N, C-alpha and C positions, 0 to 999 in steps of 0.2 A: 597437584591438580593436573589432570591430563589436558592435552591440547583440545580434545573434543569438548570437554566440560567448560573450558574457558571460552571456546567459540560459542557454545550454547548459551552461556551466561551473558556474554557480550551481545549476542543477537537478541535475547530477551530484553536486556536493558535498553538497547537501541529501539526496539519495537515499542516498548512501553513509553519511552519518551516521545517518540514520533506520534504515537496514538494520542497522547496527552495534548500535543501541540495541534494536531488536526481537530480534535474535539473543541479545543479552545478557539480555533479559527472559525469553526462552524457556529459556535455560540456567539462570538463577536459579530459574525455576519447577521445572525438573527437579531441581535441588539441594534445593529445599524440598518435593519430592515432590507438587507440585501437578499434577493431570492436565493434559496438554498442551492439551486443548481449553479448559479453564478459563483457562489462561494466555493463549491466543490470544484468547478472548472479552474478557478484561480489557484486553489491548493494543488490540483493536479499539474497545472502549468509550472508552478514553482518546483514541485518534486521532480517533474520530468527535466526541467532545466538543470537541476542539481545532478541528476543521474547522467545527463548528457555531458556535463562538465567532467564528471568522474570518468566516463567512458573515453572522452577525448584525452584526458590527462594520462590515461594508460594506453593510449593508441589503439583502442578497440574500434575496429572497422564498423561502418554503418550496418552492413549485413549481419555481423555478429551481434551488434547491439539490438537490432530489430528482432533477431532470433531469440535473444535472451528475454526481451520484453514480451514477445508473443508467448514464449513458454511460461513465463510468470503469470500472464493474463489467463492462459488456459488452465493452469494448475489452480489458480485462485477461483476462477469461475466454476471449475469442477467441484471444489470444496464447498463453495457457497450454494451451488445447485444441490449438493448432497444435504446440506443443512436445511434448505428450503423444503426438499422432499420429505425429510424426516419430520420437520415441523408440521407440514400439512398432514402427513399420515397420523401423527399423534393428535392433531386437532380433530380429524374425522373419526378417530377411534374413541 
């Protein structure tokens, strides 16, 4: 098994588990009648705290950390904007 396929498999495994926990958190927030935005903000705060701990552990400087976060945000936003545009064009056609 190549290094690339191992990396891809581990990434998929991690993303699947993370997604499952986020969905469970949102569902628990609904059961507890916590406003969805509050639940999402709580989840984001926890995830960002973990990311920050990881960055600190590997001595990633603040500027580099912010550049990485900004790049990830922009890439994800571009992807979701593309999904939204496609969905709207299919809906109107």
